[in-house]
C-alpha positions in Angstrom: -3.8 -11.8 -6.6 -6.1 -9.0 -5.6 -9.0 -8.6 -8.1 -7.4 -7.2 -11.2 -4.0 -6.7 -9.6 -1.2 -9.1 -9.0 1.7 -8.3 -6.6 4.9 -10.3 -6.9 7.0 -9.8 -3.8 9.8 -11.9 -5.2 10.3 -9.7 -8.3 8.9 -6.5 -6.7 6.4 -6.1 -9.6 2.8 -5.0 -9.6 0.7 -5.9 -12.6 -2.7 -4.3 -12.9 -5.1 -4.9 -15.9 -2.2 -6.8 -17.5 0.1 -3.8 -17.4 3.1 -3.2 -15.2 2.6 -0.5 -12.5 5.7 1.6 -11.9 6.1 2.1 -8.2 9.1 3.7 -6.5 11.1 1.7 -4.1 9.3 3.3 -1.1 5.9 2.9 -2.6 6.5 -0.8 -3.1 7.8 -1.2 0.4 4.6 0.4 1.8 2.3 -1.7 -0.5 4.2 -4.9 0.5 4.0 -4.1 4.2 0.2 -3.5 4.0 -0.5 -6.4 1.6 1.5 -9.0 3.5 0.1 -8.1 6.9 -3.5 -8.0 7.9 -2.8 -5.5 10.7 -3.8 -1.9 10.7 -0.8 0.5 10.6 -0.6 4.1 11.7 1.4 6.5 9.7 4.0 6.4 12.5 4.3 2.7 12.3 4.6 2.7 8.5 7.3 5.3 8.7 9.2 3.4 11.4 9.1 0.1 9.4 9.7 1.4 5.8 12.2 4.2 6.6 13.9 2.1 9.3 14.3 5.1 11.6 12.3 6.7 14.4 9.3 8.6 13.3 10.1 12.3 12.8 6.5 13.6 13.3 5.7 14.4 9.6 2.6 12.5 8.6 2.6 14.1 5.2 5.4 12.0 3.8 3.5 8.8 4.5 0.1 10.2 3.4 1.8 11.5 0.2 3.2 8.0 -0.6 -0.2 6.4 0.1 -1.9 8.9 -2.2 0.6 8.1 -5.0 0.2 4.4 -4.6 -3.6 4.7 -4.7 -3.4 6.8 -7.9 -1.4 4.0 -9.5 -3.4 0.9 -8.3 -6.9 2.1 -7.8 -9.7 2.5 -10.4 -10.8 5.6 -8.4 -8.2 6.8 -6.0 -10.8 8.9 -4.1 -12.7 5.7 -3.4 -9.9 3.2 -2.7 -10.6 -0.5 -2.6 -7.1 -1.8 -1.9 -5.6 0.5 0.6 -8.2 1.7 3.1 -8.2 4.2 5.9 -9.1 2.9 9.4 -10.3 6.1 11.0 -8.4 6.9 14.2 -5.9 4.1 13.5 -4.2 4.4 10.1 -4.2 2.2 7.0 -4.8 -1.4 6.1 -4.9 -3.5 3.0 -8.3 -4.9 2.1 -7.6 -8.6 2.5 -11.2 -9.4 1.5 -10.4 -8.8 -2.2 -7.5 -11.3 -2.3 -7.9 -14.7 -3.9 -5.8 -17.8 -4.3 -3.8 -18.1 -7.5 
């Protein structure tokens, strides 16, 4: 449970404001990776893990998916609360907003 959003890893569902959020397979994989792990991930590392192949050098594909996820789960995607940028490192999920169910 993350503020107004609930992520079910077992059923691969995201509920936000009591409505199902439609994420693509890849979007969910990225969200799950970030939400389940407190580490900070570079675009390269996200690509390696989610696409299960060596990084090709195109950061835009990861950034595009992150942007799409933010548009779907954030109140204001230009001021994200859930998926944050760690300058010079990459992305992380804001673990401070999680709470026990």
